[in-house]
C-alpha positions as CSV (number, residue, x, y, z in Angstrom):
1,M,0.0,0.2,0.0
2,S,1.8,3.3,-1.0
3,T,2.2,6.6,1.1
4,T,0.4,9.8,0.3
5,L,2.4,12.5,1.7
6,R,0.9,15.4,3.4
7,P,1.5,18.4,1.1
8,V,2.0,22.2,2.9
9,T,-0.9,23.9,1.9
10,R,0.2,27.5,4.2
11,V,3.1,28.4,5.7
12,L,2.4,31.2,8.3
13,R,4.7,33.0,11.0
14,G,3.3,34.3,14.4
15,M,2.5,37.7,15.2
16,P,3.5,39.3,18.9
17,A,1.0,39.3,21.3
18,S,0.3,39.9,25.2
19,D,-1.9,37.8,27.4
20,G,-2.9,37.5,31.3
21,A,-1.4,40.5,33.0
22,G,1.1,41.5,30.3
23,V,3.1,38.4,29.4
24,K,4.8,38.5,26.0
25,L,4.2,35.9,23.5
26,T,4.0,34.9,19.9
27,R,0.7,33.7,18.7
28,L,0.6,31.3,15.8
29,I,-2.7,30.3,15.7
30,G,-5.7,32.5,16.7
31,T,-4.6,35.4,14.5
32,P,-6.1,37.2,11.5
33,L,-4.1,35.1,9.2
34,A,-5.0,32.0,11.1
35,P,-8.0,32.4,13.3
36,E,-8.2,28.7,13.5
37,I,-7.1,25.4,12.4
38,D,-10.1,23.1,13.4
39,P,-10.1,22.2,16.0
40,F,-7.1,23.8,17.3
41,L,-8.4,27.4,18.4
42,M,-5.1,29.1,19.5
43,L,-1.2,28.2,19.9
44,D,1.3,30.5,22.1
45,E,5.1,30.5,22.1
46,F,6.1,32.0,25.2
47,R,10.3,32.7,25.4
48,S,11.7,35.2,27.2
49,D,14.6,35.6,29.5
50,T,13.9,39.1,30.6
51,P,11.5,38.8,33.8
52,G,9.4,41.9,33.0
53,D,8.2,40.1,30.1
54,Y,6.4,37.3,32.1
55,L,6.5,38.1,35.9
56,A,2.8,39.3,35.9
57,G,1.8,36.0,34.8
58,F,-1.8,34.9,34.2
59,P,-3.9,35.8,37.3
60,D,-7.5,34.4,37.8
61,H,-9.6,33.7,34.5
62,P,-12.4,31.6,33.5
63,H,-12.9,29.2,31.0
64,R,-15.5,27.0,29.0
65,G,-15.7,25.1,26.3
66,F,-12.7,23.8,25.3
67,E,-9.3,22.7,26.6
68,T,-5.8,24.0,26.9
69,V,-2.5,22.2,26.7
70,T,0.5,23.9,28.2
71,Y,3.8,22.4,27.5
72,M,6.8,23.9,29.5
73,L,10.4,23.9,28.1
74,A,12.2,25.8,30.5
75,G,11.3,27.7,33.7
76,R,8.5,26.7,36.3
77,M,4.8,27.6,36.4
78,R,2.2,27.2,39.3
79,H,-1.4,26.5,38.2
80,Q,-4.0,26.9,40.6
81,D,-8.0,27.1,40.4
82,N,-11.1,27.4,42.3
83,H,-11.5,23.3,42.8
84,G,-8.5,23.4,45.1
85,H,-6.2,22.2,42.4
86,S,-2.8,23.2,42.6
87,G,0.3,21.8,40.4
88,L,4.0,22.7,39.2
89,L,4.8,23.1,35.8
90,V,8.6,22.2,35.2
91,P,10.8,22.0,32.2
92,G,9.6,18.9,30.0
93,S,6.1,18.7,31.9
94,V,2.7,19.2,30.5
95,Q,-0.9,19.8,31.6
96,W,-3.9,18.8,29.3
97,M,-6.8,20.9,31.1
98,T,-10.3,20.0,30.0
99,A,-12.3,23.1,31.3
100,G,-15.6,21.6,30.2
101,R,-18.5,23.5,31.6
102,G,-16.3,26.1,33.7
103,I,-13.3,26.6,35.9
104,V,-11.3,29.6,37.1
105,H,-7.7,29.3,37.3
106,S,-4.3,31.0,37.6
107,E,-0.9,30.5,36.1
108,M,1.8,32.3,37.7
109,P,5.8,32.0,37.2
110,E,7.4,30.3,40.2
111,Q,10.6,31.7,39.1
112,E,11.9,35.9,39.7
113,D,14.7,35.4,36.7
114,G,16.1,32.8,33.8
115,L,14.4,31.8,30.8
116,M,10.5,31.0,30.9
117,W,10.1,29.2,27.4
118,G,6.8,27.1,26.3
119,F,3.8,26.5,24.4
120,Q,0.0,26.4,25.2
121,L,-2.6,25.2,22.7
122,W,-6.2,25.4,22.8
123,V,-8.2,22.6,21.3
124,N,-11.8,22.9,20.9
125,L,-14.5,20.4,22.1
126,P,-17.2,19.0,20.2
127,A,-20.8,20.2,21.6
128,R,-21.6,16.9,23.4
129,D,-18.5,17.4,25.7
130,K,-18.4,21.5,26.2
131,M,-20.2,20.9,29.2
132,A,-18.7,18.3,30.8
133,A,-16.7,18.1,34.4
134,P,-13.6,19.8,34.1
135,R,-10.4,17.5,34.8
136,Y,-6.4,17.5,34.4
137,Q,-4.0,15.1,32.8
138,E,-0.6,16.4,34.4
139,F,2.6,14.7,33.6
140,A,6.1,15.0,34.9
141,P,9.2,15.0,32.1
142,D,9.4,11.0,33.4
143,A,6.2,10.1,32.5
144,I,6.5,11.8,28.6
145,P,7.7,8.6,26.4
146,D,11.3,9.6,24.4
147,V,11.2,7.4,21.7
148,Q,14.0,6.8,19.0
149,P,12.3,5.6,15.8
150,A,15.2,6.2,13.5
151,T,18.6,7.1,13.3
152,G,18.9,10.7,14.5
153,V,15.4,11.0,15.3
154,S,14.0,11.5,18.9
155,V,10.4,12.0,19.8
156,K,8.7,12.9,23.1
157,L,5.5,11.4,22.8
158,I,2.7,13.8,24.6
159,A,-0.2,12.3,22.9
160,G,-0.7,9.7,20.1
161,E,1.1,6.2,19.5
162,L,4.9,5.9,17.8
163,A,7.1,2.7,17.6
164,G,5.2,0.8,20.2
165,A,4.8,3.6,22.5
166,T,1.9,5.4,23.5
167,G,1.4,9.0,24.8
168,P,0.4,9.7,28.4
169,V,-2.4,11.8,27.4
170,Q,-5.8,9.8,26.9
171,G,-9.3,9.8,26.2
172,V,-9.5,13.5,24.4
173,A,-12.2,13.7,21.9
174,T,-10.2,15.1,18.9
175,A,-8.0,11.8,19.1
176,P,-4.7,14.0,19.3
177,L,-1.3,13.5,18.3
178,Y,1.0,15.6,19.8
179,F,5.0,14.9,19.2
180,D,8.2,17.1,20.2
181,I,10.8,15.9,17.6
182,T,14.2,16.5,17.4
183,L,16.0,15.6,14.2
184,A,20.0,15.5,13.9
185,P,21.6,17.5,10.8
186,D,20.4,16.0,7.8
187,A,18.4,13.7,9.1
188,T,14.8,12.6,7.2
189,W,12.0,11.1,8.9
190,T,8.4,9.6,7.6
191,T,6.2,9.3,10.3
192,D,2.4,8.2,9.9
193,V,-0.5,10.9,10.7
194,P,-3.8,9.8,10.9
195,V,-6.2,10.1,7.4
196,G,-8.6,13.2,7.7
197,H,-7.0,14.6,11.1
198,Q,-6.0,18.4,10.4
199,A,-2.2,18.5,11.0
200,F,0.6,21.4,11.3
201,V,4.4,21.6,12.3
202,Y,6.1,24.1,14.0
203,V,9.7,24.8,14.1
204,F,11.2,26.1,17.1
205,G,15.0,25.3,16.3
206,G,17.0,24.8,13.1
207,E,15.2,24.7,9.9
208,L,13.1,21.8,7.9
209,Q,12.0,21.0,4.5
210,T,8.3,18.8,4.5
211,G,5.6,18.4,1.8
212,S,4.4,16.1,-0.7
213,E,6.8,14.4,-3.2
214,G,8.6,16.5,-5.5
215,H,7.2,19.5,-3.6
216,R,9.0,19.9,-0.7
217,H,9.0,23.5,1.5
218,P,11.6,24.9,3.5
219,I,10.2,25.9,7.1
220,A,12.4,28.1,9.1
221,R,12.6,28.6,12.8
222,G,9.4,30.4,13.8
223,Q,7.3,29.4,10.7
224,L,4.2,27.2,11.1
225,A,3.0,25.0,8.2
226,V,-0.3,23.8,8.0
227,L,-0.4,20.1,6.1
228,G,-2.9,19.0,3.6
229,Q,-4.6,15.6,3.6
230,G,-2.6,12.4,3.1
231,D,-1.4,9.2,5.3
232,A,2.3,10.4,6.3
233,V,4.5,13.7,7.0
234,E,8.1,13.7,5.7
235,L,10.3,15.6,7.6
236,Q,14.0,16.7,6.6
237,A,16.1,19.0,8.6
238,G,18.9,21.4,7.4
239,G,22.7,21.1,8.3
240,A,21.9,21.9,11.9
241,E,19.9,20.1,14.7
242,T,16.3,20.6,14.0
243,R,13.3,20.9,16.8
244,L,9.9,20.9,15.8
245,L,6.4,20.2,17.5
246,L,3.9,18.0,15.1
247,I,0.7,18.2,16.1
248,A,-2.6,16.9,15.0
249,G,-6.1,16.2,15.6
250,Q,-9.8,15.1,14.4
251,P,-11.5,18.0,13.1
252,L,-15.1,18.8,14.5
253,G,-17.0,20.7,11.8
254,E,-19.1,22.4,14.1
255,P,-20.1,26.0,14.3
256,V,-17.6,28.0,16.7
257,A,-18.8,31.0,18.9
258,R,-15.7,32.2,20.9
259,F,-15.4,35.5,23.2
260,G,-12.4,36.1,25.3
261,P,-12.2,33.0,27.4
262,F,-15.1,30.8,26.3
263,V,-15.7,29.0,23.4
264,M,-19.0,27.3,22.4
265,N,-21.4,26.6,19.6
266,T,-23.8,29.9,19.6
267,R,-23.8,33.6,20.7
268,E,-26.6,32.4,23.3
269,E,-24.3,29.8,24.9
270,I,-21.7,32.6,25.1
271,E,-24.0,34.7,27.0
272,Q,-25.1,32.0,29.3
273,A,-21.5,31.4,30.1
274,F,-20.7,35.2,31.1
275,N,-23.9,34.8,33.1
276,D,-22.8,31.6,34.8
277,Y,-19.4,33.3,35.7
278,R,-21.0,36.2,37.0
279,E,-23.2,34.4,39.2
280,G,-20.4,31.8,40.6
281,R,-21.5,28.7,39.0
282,F,-18.0,28.1,37.7
């Protein structure tokens, strides 16, 4: 059975943004150029060793109707919520939070200097799950499999399956794949991606070529490539070590009503979310 490599359909560069109490970041999905890539609503990269860029953090704020995925590369972030949950995210750890019907939480740096670096991804929930009970999946670095599926290839497996290993994140409606991939200089690797899933790659170190047979696209550090349909992705590093995220998920194909921290299917549901939050029902 032949493999169909996914082509590159768009190459995007992020936009400077700020969130929370003024944390500086780069927004890659959730911009005018890429308002959403169903089922992904937003992707931010935060990276700074200037304390003023991140110390104010993300004080208490509500969410309803989607999931937030925080993956730390450097630094320490403390999470607390109004249900009594608290957790510390350290380098290499991940938190997959399903906000469901509502939660109020904060994410605050637990350091006063040094590099703070990581990603936050927002993943939509299907209508049937938007009012589910909130839940967390939190994993320390040693709970995330690090597999070597080919020479010169190392993959931190947050969600999905690869080379006989399974990522720790389970039970997510969009059946996600979330790989943190390191390629040695000039290494080439092809990996399966479920047919029908929406997929993208984001390069955060080195440079990459990817695309369909005969139509390779160069992807530089700081660029995100949206991939078309197929059943595999071919990745080829440049002359230096390359590091990237490969993320895929099942599209929902549902209407999106979004306002600030709430993502529902209709405007009326957004208005209800605001009413519930104001009246303390989160």
